[in-house]
BABA-803070 format. One record per residue (C-alpha): x, y negated, z. Coordinates in steps of 0.5 Angstrom, whole numbers, padded with zeros to 4 digits, always signed. Each point is the difference from the previous one (the first is absolute). Example, Ala and Ser with C-alpha at 12.3 -4.5 7.8 and 13.67 -1.06 7.14 Angstrom:
2
+0025+0009+0016;+0002-0007-0002;
//
This chain:
456
+0040+0019+0077;-0002-0007-0001;+0000-0002-0008;+0002-0007-0002;-0006+0000-0004;-0007+0000+0004;-0004+0005-0005;-0008-0003+0000;-0003+0006-0002;+0003+0007+0000;-0004+0004-0006;+0003+0006+0002;-0002+0006-0004;-0007-0003-0003;-0001-0001-0007;+0007+0003-0002;+0001+0000-0007;+0007+0003+0000;-0001+0002-0007;-0002-0002-0007;-0001+0006-0006;+0005-0001-0004;+0000+0006-0005;-0004-0001-0007;-0004+0006+0002;-0002-0002+0008;-0002-0007-0002;-0004+0002-0007;-0003+0006+0005;-0003-0006+0004;-0002-0005-0006;-0004+0006-0004;-0003+0001+0007;-0004-0007+0000;-0004+0003-0007;-0001+0006+0003;-0003-0002+0006;-0004-0004-0003;-0003+0005-0005;-0001+0004+0007;-0004-0006+0003;-0004+0000-0006;-0002+0006+0001;-0002+0000+0007;-0003-0006-0002;-0004+0004-0005;-0002+0005+0005;-0004-0005+0005;-0004-0003-0005;-0002+0006-0001;-0002+0001+0007;-0004-0007+0000;+0005-0005+0002;-0001-0007-0005;+0005-0001-0006;+0002-0007+0003;+0002+0003+0006;+0004+0006-0003;+0004-0005-0004;+0001-0005+0006;+0003+0006+0004;+0004+0003-0006;+0003-0007-0002;+0002-0001+0008;+0003+0006+0000;+0004+0000-0006;+0002-0006+0002;+0003+0002+0006;+0004+0006-0003;+0003-0005-0005;+0002-0005+0005;+0002+0006+0005;+0004+0004-0006;+0004-0006-0003;+0001-0003+0006;+0005+0006+0002;+0002+0001-0006;+0003-0008+0000;+0005-0001-0006;-0004-0001-0007;-0006+0003+0003;-0001-0004+0005;+0002-0006-0005;-0005+0002-0005;-0006+0000+0006;+0002-0007+0001;+0000-0002-0007;-0007+0004+0001;-0002-0005+0005;+0001-0006-0004;-0003+0002-0006;-0006+0002+0003;-0002-0007-0001;-0001+0002-0007;-0004+0006+0001;-0008+0000+0001;-0002-0001+0007;-0004+0007+0000;+0007+0003-0002;+0004-0005+0005;-0004-0001+0005;+0002+0006+0004;+0008+0000-0001;+0000-0008+0001;+0002+0001+0008;+0003+0007+0000;+0005-0002-0006;+0002-0007+0004;+0002+0004+0006;+0006+0002-0005;+0002-0007+0000;+0001-0001+0008;+0001+0008+0002;+0002+0007+0000;+0002+0006+0003;+0006-0003+0003;+0007+0002+0002;+0001+0002+0008;+0004-0004+0005;+0006+0005-0001;+0000+0000-0007;+0000-0009-0001;+0006+0001+0005;+0004+0005-0003;-0002-0005-0007;+0003-0006+0004;+0006+0003+0003;+0003+0003-0007;-0002-0008-0003;+0002-0004+0006;+0004+0003+0004;-0001+0004+0006;+0000-0006+0005;-0005-0003-0004;-0005+0000+0006;+0005-0004+0003;+0004-0005-0004;-0005-0001-0005;-0008+0001+0001;-0001-0001+0007;-0007+0002+0001;-0004+0004-0006;-0007+0003-0001;+0001+0008-0001;-0007-0002-0003;+0000-0001-0006;-0004-0007-0002;-0002+0002-0008;+0002+0005-0005;+0003-0001-0007;+0000+0006-0006;+0008+0002+0002;+0000-0003+0008;-0003-0003+0005;+0001-0006+0004;+0001-0001+0008;+0000-0006+0003;+0007-0003+0005;+0003-0005+0003;+0007-0002-0004;+0007-0002+0005;-0001-0007-0001;-0008+0000+0003;-0003+0000-0007;-0006+0005-0002;+0001+0004-0005;-0002+0006-0005;+0004+0006-0001;-0003+0003-0005;+0004+0008-0001;+0000+0005-0007;-0004+0006+0002;+0005+0006+0000;-0001+0004-0007;-0003-0007-0003;+0004+0001-0006;-0001+0006-0002;-0007+0000+0001;-0001-0007-0004;+0004+0004-0006;-0004+0006+0000;-0006-0004+0000;+0002-0004-0006;+0002+0006-0004;-0006+0003+0000;-0003-0007-0001;+0004+0000-0006;-0002+0006-0002;-0008-0001+0000;+0001-0007-0003;+0004+0002-0006;-0006+0005-0001;-0005-0006+0000;+0005-0004-0004;-0001+0005-0006;-0007-0001+0001;+0000-0008-0001;+0004-0002-0007;+0000-0007+0002;+0006+0001+0006;+0007+0003+0000;+0000+0002+0007;+0007+0003+0000;+0003-0008+0002;-0005-0001+0004;+0000+0006+0005;+0008-0002-0001;-0002-0007+0003;-0004+0002+0006;+0004+0006+0002;+0006-0005-0001;-0003-0005+0005;-0003+0006+0005;+0005+0002+0000;+0004-0007+0003;-0005+0001+0006;+0005+0005+0002;+0006-0005+0001;-0001-0003+0006;+0006-0005-0002;-0003-0002-0005;-0006-0002+0003;+0004-0003+0005;+0004-0004-0005;-0008-0002-0004;-0002-0003+0007;+0005-0004+0001;-0001-0002-0007;-0007-0002+0001;+0001-0003+0006;+0006-0005-0002;-0005-0002-0006;-0006-0001+0004;+0004-0003+0007;-0003-0006+0002;-0007+0001-0004;-0006-0003+0002;-0004+0005-0002;+0004+0007+0000;+0003+0004+0006;+0006+0005-0002;+0002+0004+0007;+0009-0001+0000;+0004+0006-0001;+0004+0002+0006;+0003+0006-0001;+0000+0006-0005;+0002+0007-0001;-0002+0006-0005;-0006+0001+0004;-0002-0005+0005;-0001-0007-0002;-0001-0005+0006;-0003-0007-0001;-0004-0006+0004;-0007+0002+0003;-0005-0004-0003;-0007+0000+0003;-0006-0002-0003;-0008+0002-0003;+0002+0005-0004;-0003-0001-0008;-0004+0007+0001;-0004-0003+0006;-0001-0006-0004;-0003+0005-0006;-0004+0003+0006;-0003-0005+0004;+0003-0007-0003;-0005-0006-0001;-0001-0004-0006;+0005-0005+0002;+0006+0006+0002;-0001+0003-0006;+0000-0005-0005;+0007-0003+0003;+0003+0007+0000;-0002+0001-0007;+0003-0006-0002;+0006+0002+0005;+0001+0005-0003;-0001-0001-0008;+0004-0006+0001;+0006+0004+0002;+0000+0005-0004;+0000-0006-0006;+0006-0003+0004;+0005+0005+0001;+0002+0003-0006;+0001-0008-0002;+0003-0002+0006;+0004+0007+0003;+0001+0003-0008;-0004+0006+0004;-0007+0003+0000;-0002+0004+0006;-0003+0007-0002;-0004+0003+0006;-0006-0005+0000;-0004+0005+0005;-0003-0005+0006;+0004+0003+0005;+0006-0004-0002;-0004-0007+0001;-0001-0003+0006;-0003-0007+0001;+0004-0004+0006;-0003-0005+0005;+0002-0006-0004;-0003+0003-0007;+0006+0002-0002;+0000+0007-0005;+0005+0006+0003;+0003+0004-0005;+0003+0007+0002;+0003+0005-0004;+0004-0001-0006;+0003+0007-0002;-0004+0000-0005;+0001-0007-0005;+0000-0002-0006;+0006-0004-0003;-0002-0005-0005;+0007-0005-0001;-0005-0004-0004;-0006+0000+0004;-0006+0002-0002;+0000+0002-0008;-0002-0006-0004;-0003+0004-0004;-0006+0002+0004;-0001-0008+0000;-0001+0001-0008;-0005+0005+0001;-0004-0004+0005;+0000-0004-0005;-0002+0002-0007;-0005+0005+0004;-0003-0006+0004;+0000-0004-0008;-0003+0006-0003;+0005+0001-0005;+0001+0008-0002;+0004-0001-0005;+0006-0003+0005;-0002+0004+0006;+0001+0006-0004;+0007-0002-0003;+0002-0002+0008;-0002+0006+0002;+0004+0004-0004;+0005-0004+0000;+0001+0001+0007;-0001+0009-0001;-0007+0000+0003;-0002+0002-0008;+0005+0005-0002;+0002+0000-0007;-0004+0004-0005;-0006-0001+0005;-0007-0003-0004;-0004-0004+0004;-0006-0005-0002;+0002-0007+0002;-0007-0002+0002;-0001+0006+0004;+0006-0001+0003;-0002-0007+0002;-0007+0003+0003;+0003+0006+0004;+0005-0006+0004;-0006-0005+0001;-0002+0003+0007;+0007-0001+0003;+0002-0006-0003;-0007-0003+0002;+0002-0003+0007;+0005-0005-0002;-0006-0003-0004;-0002-0004+0007;+0003-0004+0004;-0002+0004+0006;-0001+0007+0000;-0002+0006+0005;+0004+0007-0002;-0005+0005+0004;-0001+0007+0000;-0006+0000-0004;+0003-0004-0005;+0006+0004+0000;-0004+0007+0000;-0004-0005-0007;+0005+0000-0003;+0004+0006+0001;-0007+0004-0003;-0001-0005-0006;+0007+0002-0001;-0001+0007+0000;-0007+0001-0003;+0001+0005-0006;-0007-0003-0002;+0004-0007-0002;+0003+0000-0007;+0006-0003+0004;+0001+0006+0004;+0005+0003-0005;+0004-0006+0000;+0003+0001+0008;+0002+0006-0003;+0005-0003-0006;+0002-0005+0005;+0007+0002+0004;+0004-0002+0006;+0006-0003+0000;+0005+0003+0006;+0002-0008+0001;-0007-0002+0002;-0002+0007+0003;+0000-0004+0008;-0003-0006-0002;-0007+0002+0002;-0003-0003+0006;-0008-0002-0001;-0003+0007+0005;+0003-0003+0006;-0002-0007-0003;-0007+0002-0001;+0000+0004+0007;+0002-0006+0003;-0007-0004-0003;+0002-0007+0001;-0001-0006-0005;+0006-0002-0003;+0002-0006-0006;+0003+0006-0004;+0000-0005-0006;+0005-0005+0003;+0004+0005+0004;+0001+0004-0006;+0002-0006-0005;+0005-0004+0005;+0004+0007+0001;-0001+0005-0007;+0005-0003-0006;-0003+0000-0006;-0007-0002+0001;-0002-0006-0005;-0005-0003+0005;-0002-0005-0006;-0004+0006-0004;-0004+0003+0006;-0007-0001-0001;-0003-0004+0007;-0002+0003+0006;-0008+0001-0001;-0001-0001+0007;
//
């Protein structure tokens, strides 16, 4: 029978993923298998070293195999576990190179790929969500091979009935149960870890994380978020948000946007391309809270492209941080006191905002010294966040030999600040940005008259 919808490629049974392990027991078993698998490879490596292979060659092989197993298991689990993998691929910028190197390429795959659903299952979802005549009344062309994979869904390219190319995002069956199962497992571990760190109140942090991640399951909410951003940035010279055409509980159809993936700029970009991409990325993150009263809170490189006309295209609005008053002015006050070197005032602001819990004693001068690696870049008119800089800052903050190390154990993270963190991706891009100018322009609460002059 001739179909009104011309299918570009029929994937058939190839790469079919129809069932995500949903129970806590099944998913925990998969996750537990990661460290057990690593232990087995270490044992194998010891045997090979005894057999005469160089230690460096054995270590490299072990790291590569561990990275591959991590990608395979997290990609099959999807849900919160794959989300964790995506977070790792962002945070590797802060890891030492000998640890991060073998994982970088493997974990980056989680941002662009993953075992896909088969065509039959995809068609079932489209019929249920868009109606049985989806192939003749809505999508006149549809590519059965997914163009990309997300943590809880996959994206296909198609053509809408009005001729526009579109991106069709479908949620994996069982994603809701999988995500909630993973969050419950993560919560249990976090509560245990939180008991070891007296400064952190882990319960509200995990509640906020669960609430925000659970929102990603609601495609109606994601569509509303994306429409809100699209309205806020419509006609903007630097930012492009795809328009939403239609949405249902498990499907979103939006405009298709071509461009260079940010991941490609990170891997192969010229100096000029990196500078431009880093500036676009940073300015979007600083502008959005004031313009849309929301912060895009899913920062991995797979959610950004650079269009041919030089704009930053932004995707995936399932996770947002609602900021009705824009970026907190208290952040500007913290930066002002830290850069001005006023330790007493800095402690007062951090206590007022909940970064230091009641009853926690802390030395203001040690606190100021502890935060210096984080605020030092704002002393410069031009700054280049790199993996090396981020690793150095992270190593300094985490060095137990430094007297300031204990300061970090006393600091809390208020839930409302949970999703305001984007240094990892910026450091991966490695471009030079007018950091001080942009932060002062878009972050209220900064008193520029008290800031020391740029040393450069």
